[in-house]
VEXKE-428857 format. One record per residue (C-alpha): x, y, z; residue in one letter; chain; residue number from 1. Coordinates in pm, whole numbers, plus 50000, padded with zeros to 5 digits. Layout:
VEXKE-428857
ATOM       X       Y       Z   resn   chain   resi
ATOM       X       Y       Z      A       A    NUM
...
END
This chain:
VEXKE-428857
ATOM       X       Y       Z   resn   chain   resi
ATOM   50000   50000   50000      M       A      1
ATOM   50282   50239   50083      K       A      2
ATOM   50440   50160   49748      R       A      3
ATOM   50113   50237   49565      L       A      4
ATOM   50060   50563   49754      F       A      5
ATOM   50414   50680   49677      F       A      6
ATOM   50373   50589   49309      T       A      7
ATOM   50052   50794   49285      V       A      8
ATOM   50220   51096   49447      I       A      9
ATOM   50522   51053   49221      L       A     10
ATOM   50315   51036   48903      F       A     11
ATOM   50122   51349   49003      S       A     12
ATOM   50452   51532   49025      L       A     13
ATOM   50571   51391   48695      L       A     14
ATOM   50253   51511   48526      L       A     15
ATOM   50338   51855   48653      A       A     16
ATOM   50660   51854   48452      G       A     17
ATOM   50912   51702   48689      C       A     18
ATOM   51096   52037   48700      M       A     19
ATOM   50986   52124   48943      P       A     20
ATOM   50589   52148   48919      L       A     21
ATOM   50318   52057   49167      A       A     22
ATOM   50044   51800   49117      A       A     23
ATOM   49728   51903   48932      V       A     24
ATOM   49456   51917   49198      P       A     25
ATOM   49111   51873   49045      V       A     26
ATOM   48901   52031   49315      S       A     27
ATOM   48938   52283   49594      S       A     28
ATOM   48879   52183   49955      T       A     29
ATOM   48764   52447   50196      T       A     30
ATOM   49043   52545   50429      S       A     31
ATOM   48890   52822   50636      N       A     32
ATOM   48579   52663   50772      G       A     33
ATOM   48360   52807   50498      G       A     34
ATOM   48120   52639   50258      G       A     35
ATOM   48170   52531   49900      N       A     36
ATOM   48166   52874   49739      E       A     37
ATOM   48414   52915   49452      P       A     38
ATOM   48752   53050   49555      T       A     39
ATOM   48802   53394   49400      I       A     40
ATOM   49128   53511   49247      E       A     41
ATOM   49222   53806   49468      V       A     42
ATOM   49436   53983   49212      I       A     43
ATOM   49430   54365   49215      P       A     44
ATOM   49660   54482   48935      A       A     45
ATOM   49874   54393   48638      D       A     46
ATOM   50248   54334   48703      P       A     47
ATOM   50490   54611   48608      T       A     48
ATOM   50811   54456   48736      E       A     49
ATOM   51099   54468   48490      E       A     50
ATOM   51225   54132   48372      V       A     51
ATOM   51601   54131   48426      L       A     52
ATOM   51832   53916   48214      P       A     53
ATOM   51904   53577   48369      V       A     54
ATOM   52268   53479   48370      E       A     55
ATOM   52316   53110   48288      P       A     56
ATOM   52542   53038   48585      D       A     57
ATOM   52356   53194   48868      G       A     58
ATOM   52068   53430   48796      G       A     59
ATOM   52052   53801   48865      I       A     60
ATOM   52242   53758   49190      G       A     61
ATOM   52543   53585   49036      G       A     62
ATOM   52673   53229   49083      P       A     63
ATOM   52713   53056   49417      S       A     64
ATOM   53063   53046   49558      T       A     65
ATOM   53256   52717   49529      P       A     66
ATOM   53239   52676   49907      S       A     67
ATOM   52858   52672   49912      A       A     68
ATOM   52639   52479   49670      R       A     69
ATOM   52311   52464   49858      W       A     70
ATOM   52051   52210   49751      V       A     71
ATOM   51691   52233   49869      A       A     72
ATOM   51506   51903   49901      Y       A     73
ATOM   51219   51721   50067      L       A     74
ATOM   51361   51503   50343      G       A     75
ATOM   51237   51157   50433      T       A     76
ATOM   51093   51315   50749      D       A     77
ATOM   50862   51522   50527      G       A     78
ATOM   51035   51855   50599      N       A     79
ATOM   51214   52096   50364      I       A     80
ATOM   51593   52091   50412      W       A     81
ATOM   51904   52248   50264      L       A     82
ATOM   52231   52061   50220      I       A     83
ATOM   52563   52202   50105      N       A     84
ATOM   52681   51972   49826      A       A     85
ATOM   53041   52078   49898      V       A     86
ATOM   53077   51986   50266      D       A     87
ATOM   52749   51813   50362      G       A     88
ATOM   52633   52083   50605      E       A     89
ATOM   52256   52080   50654      K       A     90
ATOM   51998   52343   50742      K       A     91
ATOM   51640   52263   50836      Q       A     92
ATOM   51380   52497   50685      I       A     93
ATOM   51066   52339   50831      T       A     94
ATOM   51032   52118   51136      S       A     95
ATOM   50662   52038   51185      D       A     96
ATOM   50593   51778   50916      A       A     97
ATOM   50365   51502   51044      A       A     98
ATOM   50227   51194   50869      T       A     99
ATOM   49892   51022   50912      F       A    100
ATOM   49845   50838   51243      S       A    101
ATOM   49721   50481   51255      S       A    102
ATOM   49382   50594   51388      D       A    103
ATOM   49360   50911   51174      N       A    104
ATOM   49319   51136   51477      T       A    105
ATOM   49639   51343   51454      A       A    106
ATOM   49695   51658   51249      T       A    107
ATOM   49886   51597   50924      V       A    108
ATOM   50142   51846   50790      V       A    109
ATOM   50302   51790   50449      T       A    110
ATOM   50544   51993   50237      Y       A    111
ATOM   50648   51960   49873      Q       A    112
ATOM   50800   52115   49560      S       A    113
ATOM   51085   52343   49676      P       A    114
ATOM   51178   52588   49397      K       A    115
ATOM   51441   52864   49391      W       A    116
ATOM   51395   53206   49241      S       A    117
ATOM   51642   53259   48956      S       A    118
ATOM   51871   53470   49177      D       A    119
ATOM   51869   53213   49459      G       A    120
ATOM   51737   53464   49713      L       A    121
ATOM   51399   53299   49772      F       A    122
ATOM   51284   52938   49804      L       A    123
ATOM   50913   52869   49750      A       A    124
ATOM   50734   52551   49859      F       A    125
ATOM   50386   52424   49937      E       A    126
ATOM   50235   52326   50272      R       A    127
ATOM   49918   52130   50347      Q       A    128
ATOM   49772   52092   50695      I       A    129
ATOM   49508   51824   50746      G       A    130
ATOM   49286   51854   51052      T       A    131
ATOM   49090   51539   51143      P       A    132
ATOM   48716   51549   51198      H       A    133
ATOM   48426   51303   51200      D       A    134
ATOM   48417   51261   50822      Q       A    135
ATOM   48790   51251   50756      G       A    136
ATOM   49030   51542   50712      Y       A    137
ATOM   48985   51908   50631      E       A    138
ATOM   49289   52048   50449      F       A    139
ATOM   49430   52399   50463      A       A    140
ATOM   49674   52504   50192      F       A    141
ATOM   49953   52760   50181      A       A    142
ATOM   50231   52867   49947      L       A    143
ATOM   50537   52968   50148      M       A    144
ATOM   50866   53145   50077      V       A    145
ATOM   51197   53114   50261      Y       A    146
ATOM   51434   53414   50247      D       A    147
ATOM   51788   53282   50205      Y       A    148
ATOM   51954   53599   50341      D       A    149
ATOM   51742   53643   50654      T       A    150
ATOM   51650   53278   50718      G       A    151
ATOM   51286   53379   50763      E       A    152
ATOM   50989   53192   50618      T       A    153
ATOM   50654   53355   50545      K       A    154
ATOM   50320   53258   50398      I       A    155
ATOM   50252   53438   50072      V       A    156
ATOM   49927   53264   49972      I       A    157
ATOM   49695   53108   50230      E       A    158
ATOM   49360   52938   50192      G       A    159
ATOM   49409   52875   49820      Q       A    160
ATOM   49495   52533   49682      Q       A    161
ATOM   49737   52574   49394      T       A    162
ATOM   49761   52370   49074      A       A    163
ATOM   50127   52440   49006      G       A    164
ATOM   50356   52735   49075      F       A    165
ATOM   50677   52871   48924      A       A    166
ATOM   50907   53174   48956      W       A    167
ATOM   50922   53412   48663      R       A    168
ATOM   51294   53412   48571      P       A    169
ATOM   51479   53737   48640      G       A    170
ATOM   51215   53855   48889      T       A    171
ATOM   51073   53785   49232      H       A    172
ATOM   50731   53724   49079      L       A    173
ATOM   50590   53390   49202      L       A    174
ATOM   50326   53274   48953      S       A    175
ATOM   50064   53015   49041      F       A    176
ATOM   49748   52845   48921      A       A    177
ATOM   49447   52758   49133      L       A    178
ATOM   49282   52419   49177      A       A    179
ATOM   48954   52387   48990      S       A    180
ATOM   48652   52518   49177      Q       A    181
ATOM   48362   52298   49294      P       A    182
ATOM   48124   52256   49003      G       A    183
ATOM   48388   52330   48737      Y       A    184
ATOM   48357   51983   48584      F       A    185
ATOM   48005   51944   48445      V       A    186
ATOM   48057   51633   48232      T       A    187
ATOM   48363   51445   48113      R       A    188
ATOM   48534   51697   47889      G       A    189
ATOM   48271   51957   47973      G       A    190
ATOM   48333   52243   48214      V       A    191
ATOM   48159   52550   48353      D       A    192
ATOM   48368   52826   48196      S       A    193
ATOM   48234   53081   48446      S       A    194
ATOM   48444   52903   48710      L       A    195
ATOM   48764   52899   48502      A       A    196
ATOM   49070   53061   48661      T       A    197
ATOM   49391   53186   48502      G       A    198
ATOM   49757   53226   48598      I       A    199
ATOM   49817   53476   48879      S       A    200
ATOM   50123   53595   49068      A       A    201
ATOM   50254   53759   49383      V       A    202
ATOM   50552   53997   49383      D       A    203
ATOM   50747   53880   49687      I       A    204
ATOM   50924   54216   49725      D       A    205
ATOM   50601   54414   49758      T       A    206
ATOM   50354   54133   49842      M       A    207
ATOM   50122   54271   49575      S       A    208
ATOM   49916   54040   49355      G       A    209
ATOM   49837   54046   48986      S       A    210
ATOM   49670   53836   48719      R       A    211
ATOM   49916   53733   48449      L       A    212
ATOM   49704   53533   48205      V       A    213
ATOM   49327   53513   48171      A       A    214
ATOM   49157   53185   48068      P       A    215
ATOM   49077   53285   47712      E       A    216
ATOM   48925   52955   47594      N       A    217
ATOM   48698   52895   47893      G       A    218
ATOM   48923   52640   48064      F       A    219
ATOM   49113   52682   48390      S       A    220
ATOM   49488   52719   48341      L       A    221
ATOM   49718   52494   48545      V       A    222
ATOM   50087   52396   48566      N       A    223
ATOM   50268   52719   48471      P       A    224
ATOM   50613   52665   48314      V       A    225
ATOM   50831   52965   48218      W       A    226
ATOM   51080   53000   47938      S       A    227
ATOM   51421   53089   48088      P       A    228
ATOM   51412   53436   47929      D       A    229
ATOM   51099   53512   48132      G       A    230
ATOM   50896   53622   47829      M       A    231
ATOM   50673   53316   47778      T       A    232
ATOM   50469   53110   48024      V       A    233
ATOM   50304   52785   47916      S       A    234
ATOM   50028   52594   48093      F       A    235
ATOM   49762   52327   48050      D       A    236
ATOM   49399   52410   47974      E       A    237
ATOM   49224   52187   48229      L       A    238
ATOM   48984   51952   48046      L       A    239
ATOM   48953   51642   48260      Y       A    240
ATOM   48969   51534   48622      M       A    241
ATOM   49274   51323   48539      E       A    242
ATOM   49563   51355   48299      G       A    243
ATOM   49706   51660   48124      R       A    244
ATOM   49510   51937   47958      G       A    245
ATOM   49575   52090   47618      N       A    246
ATOM   49899   52285   47583      F       A    247
ATOM   49886   52665   47552      A       A    248
ATOM   50117   52959   47623      F       A    249
ATOM   50119   53335   47658      Y       A    250
ATOM   50385   53551   47491      D       A    251
ATOM   50437   53867   47696      F       A    252
ATOM   50641   54040   47426      A       A    253
ATOM   50366   53997   47169      A       A    254
ATOM   50079   54009   47419      G       A    255
ATOM   49938   53695   47257      K       A    256
ATOM   49768   53379   47385      Y       A    257
ATOM   49834   53068   47173      T       A    258
ATOM   49655   52734   47216      A       A    259
ATOM   49770   52416   47043      W       A    260
ATOM   49445   52230   47114      N       A    261
ATOM   49630   51912   47205      K       A    262
ATOM   49801   51772   47512      A       A    263
ATOM   50178   51723   47485      I       A    264
ATOM   50270   51617   47840      G       A    265
ATOM   50564   51760   48030      G       A    266
ATOM   50755   52045   47866      V       A    267
ATOM   51089   52224   47897      S       A    268
ATOM   51161   52554   47719      W       A    269
ATOM   51484   52643   47542      A       A    270
ATOM   51662   52942   47700      P       A    271
ATOM   51546   53186   47431      D       A    272
ATOM   51191   53047   47418      G       A    273
ATOM   51220   52960   47047      S       A    274
ATOM   51145   52590   47095      K       A    275
ATOM   51053   52337   47360      L       A    276
ATOM   51079   51973   47455      L       A    277
ATOM   50772   51754   47510      A       A    278
ATOM   50720   51391   47613      D       A    279
ATOM   50346   51333   47542      Y       A    280
ATOM   50313   51167   47883      L       A    281
ATOM   49957   51281   47942      N       A    282
ATOM   49834   51018   48186      Y       A    283
ATOM   49978   50685   48297      M       A    284
ATOM   50251   50571   48054      P       A    285
ATOM   50138   50341   47773      N       A    286
ATOM   50492   50277   47640      Y       A    287
ATOM   50441   50483   47325      T       A    288
ATOM   50575   50806   47478      E       A    289
ATOM   50880   50956   47310      R       A    290
ATOM   51074   51282   47353      V       A    291
ATOM   51028   51550   47086      F       A    292
ATOM   51171   51893   47014      Q       A    293
ATOM   50916   52137   46869      I       A    294
ATOM   50927   52499   46754      N       A    295
ATOM   50715   52741   46957      R       A    296
ATOM   50472   52773   46665      D       A    297
ATOM   50419   52396   46666      G       A    298
ATOM   50624   52332   46354      S       A    299
ATOM   50924   52105   46293      S       A    300
ATOM   50837   51842   46552      E       A    301
ATOM   51145   51620   46570      F       A    302
ATOM   51171   51293   46764      Q       A    303
ATOM   51480   51277   46984      L       A    304
ATOM   51438   50947   47172      S       A    305
ATOM   51449   50624   46969      P       A    306
ATOM   51162   50386   46907      D       A    307
ATOM   51219   50080   47122      A       A    308
ATOM   51001   49784   47211      E       A    309
ATOM   50855   49775   47563      N       A    310
ATOM   51006   50118   47635      S       A    311
ATOM   50911   50484   47672      Y       A    312
ATOM   51088   50816   47733      A       A    313
ATOM   50986   51113   47944      Y       A    314
ATOM   51095   51417   48149      N       A    315
ATOM   51315   51589   47888      P       A    316
ATOM   51507   51887   48027      L       A    317
ATOM   51723   52145   47856      Y       A    318
ATOM   52047   52220   48039      S       A    319
ATOM   52066   52574   48183      P       A    320
ATOM   52251   52705   47874      D       A    321
ATOM   52036   52501   47635      G       A    322
ATOM   52330   52317   47481      S       A    323
ATOM   52237   51973   47619      Q       A    324
ATOM   51924   51768   47680      I       A    325
ATOM   51867   51501   47942      A       A    326
ATOM   51573   51261   47963      Y       A    327
ATOM   51470   50932   48122      I       A    328
ATOM   51431   50612   47919      Q       A    329
ATOM   51226   50333   48082      V       A    330
ATOM   51246   49974   47962      T       A    331
ATOM   51042   49679   48088      G       A    332
ATOM   50791   49665   48370      M       A    333
ATOM   50816   49602   48742      E       A    334
ATOM   50986   49414   48895      P       A    335
ATOM   51229   49418   48602      D       A    336
ATOM   51195   49783   48506      M       A    337
ATOM   51517   49967   48418      V       A    338
ATOM   51546   50346   48418      N       A    339
ATOM   51828   50494   48213      E       A    340
ATOM   51940   50856   48212      L       A    341
ATOM   52017   50967   47857      V       A    342
ATOM   52211   51274   47745      L       A    343
ATOM   52213   51453   47410      I       A    344
ATOM   52528   51665   47418      D       A    345
ATOM   52613   51994   47249      A       A    346
ATOM   52732   51808   46938      A       A    347
ATOM   52399   51629   46908      G       A    348
ATOM   52541   51293   47015      V       A    349
ATOM   52307   51075   47221      T       A    350
ATOM   52465   50863   47492      R       A    351
ATOM   52342   50680   47802      P       A    352
ATOM   52472   50812   48134      L       A    353
ATOM   52371   50551   48390      T       A    354
ATOM   52106   50290   48470      K       A    355
ATOM   51894   50300   48785      L       A    356
ATOM   51624   50074   48926      T       A    357
ATOM   51401   50371   49006      Q       A    358
ATOM   51399   50741   48917      V       A    359
ATOM   51162   50962   49112      Y       A    360
ATOM   51282   51312   49026      Y       A    361
ATOM   51546   51483   48812      M       A    362
ATOM   51682   51836   48773      S       A    363
ATOM   51996   52006   48642      W       A    364
ATOM   52260   52172   48854      T       A    365
ATOM   52304   52540   48758      P       A    366
ATOM   52647   52481   48604      D       A    367
ATOM   52510   52216   48368      G       A    368
ATOM   52772   51963   48476      Q       A    369
ATOM   52555   51728   48681      N       A    370
ATOM   52201   51601   48725      L       A    371
ATOM   52028   51580   49063      L       A    372
ATOM   51834   51254   49066      V       A    373
ATOM   51616   51090   49330      A       A    374
ATOM   51653   50713   49321      T       A    375
ATOM   51629   50402   49537      G       A    376
ATOM   51363   50163   49661      N       A    377
ATOM   51089   50342   49856      Y       A    378
ATOM   51099   50441   50137      P       A    379
ATOM   51479   50455   50108      E       A    380
ATOM   51487   50731   49848      V       A    381
ATOM   51814   50917   49801      K       A    382
ATOM   51923   51217   49598      T       A    383
ATOM   52243   51161   49402      V       A    384
ATOM   52458   51379   49178      L       A    385
ATOM   52511   51216   48839      V       A    386
ATOM   52816   51347   48653      S       A    387
ATOM   52767   51423   48286      L       A    388
ATOM   53133   51347   48225      E       A    389
ATOM   53121   50977   48308      D       A    390
ATOM   52779   50900   48459      G       A    391
ATOM   52926   50841   48803      S       A    392
ATOM   52697   50885   49103      Q       A    393
ATOM   52770   51072   49425      T       A    394
ATOM   52518   51020   49704      E       A    395
ATOM   52409   51355   49844      L       A    396
ATOM   52133   51292   50099      T       A    397
ATOM   51819   51099   50184      D       A    398
ATOM   51515   51261   50023      G       A    399
ATOM   51398   51388   49686      W       A    400
ATOM   51256   51684   49485      Q       A    401
ATOM   51605   51838   49495      A       A    402
ATOM   51687   52176   49341      A       A    403
ATOM   52030   52342   49361      M       A    404
ATOM   52044   52709   49448      R       A    405
ATOM   52152   52922   49148      P       A    406
END
């Protein structure tokens, strides 16, 4: 049962892009003792913050020093931690995580999805608090931000269940989507467009809110993913209670909303936003998924991962400078499943890096020299550094959802 529960949580995260994106909640749960009224986007104004250029090795604040390469991750105790990849020093960000009790009478506190702002000054993550009552649990949701310089953590969004969040590169603008409102799904594939919500944001410097993208086609927008230049945000148009929605994006330079009217799974944008990677993993894998590179206008779709029997590929990620691509190739089924990390280098040469029995999460290090990978047999999940040079693995810590500070 534990294995099944962990697999479900894992797949929800993979559907959110594996880059760090949250699961796609399909309904909001009241968190403030109220009824089932739709949650309203409390968004007063449009953003005016300048988008600063993002340096490939460290963001607007510059690269980390060699003596400190901090990695944020979700520990096996359920709390958010930092570990210095250089000397192993650890810092605990949260300390109140609590799992379900055997009799379901204790309060549950869970955290997930730590994500750094592009300058490494702020770390955002989600918190859920479950309070037991006669009919189960009532959950309260919050989006929180840790200030690296001051060591302080504050709640920036409370009482709103998110459906993915992401920092706008070059800014301190934390964008987010909302879970679908009660009554949003009318029939399978049919929604109440009056309850559709868009992509919103909070400026962490001023704590002011804004709406970034309105739901132009009548569907709620979920799973925001930014291009590294900060000028394009993509998302899913929420169609069903399960699986991915159709892919769409908003171009801030052109002021234009573009919908592809098809689901393409997890995506990763090239640094200049000219093209993207997609895996077409829209629900549970059916072993036909492959990795593709596609121009932003939908043209020149090119298959990168090979066709192979009893195998699929997913979670493609551009390196920070866009010169390399990493993805996961899965062959076979449990208990004989093999996960292989595959690299396409700057010369276009495809080569396997290493084989693992399980892969739960993957991200690049800011210097583009290593991959942070969560692996192991649950519950003994570890984060390891995988060298692009030779595929060697260096165990970093117990836990997963790791992201290195820029």
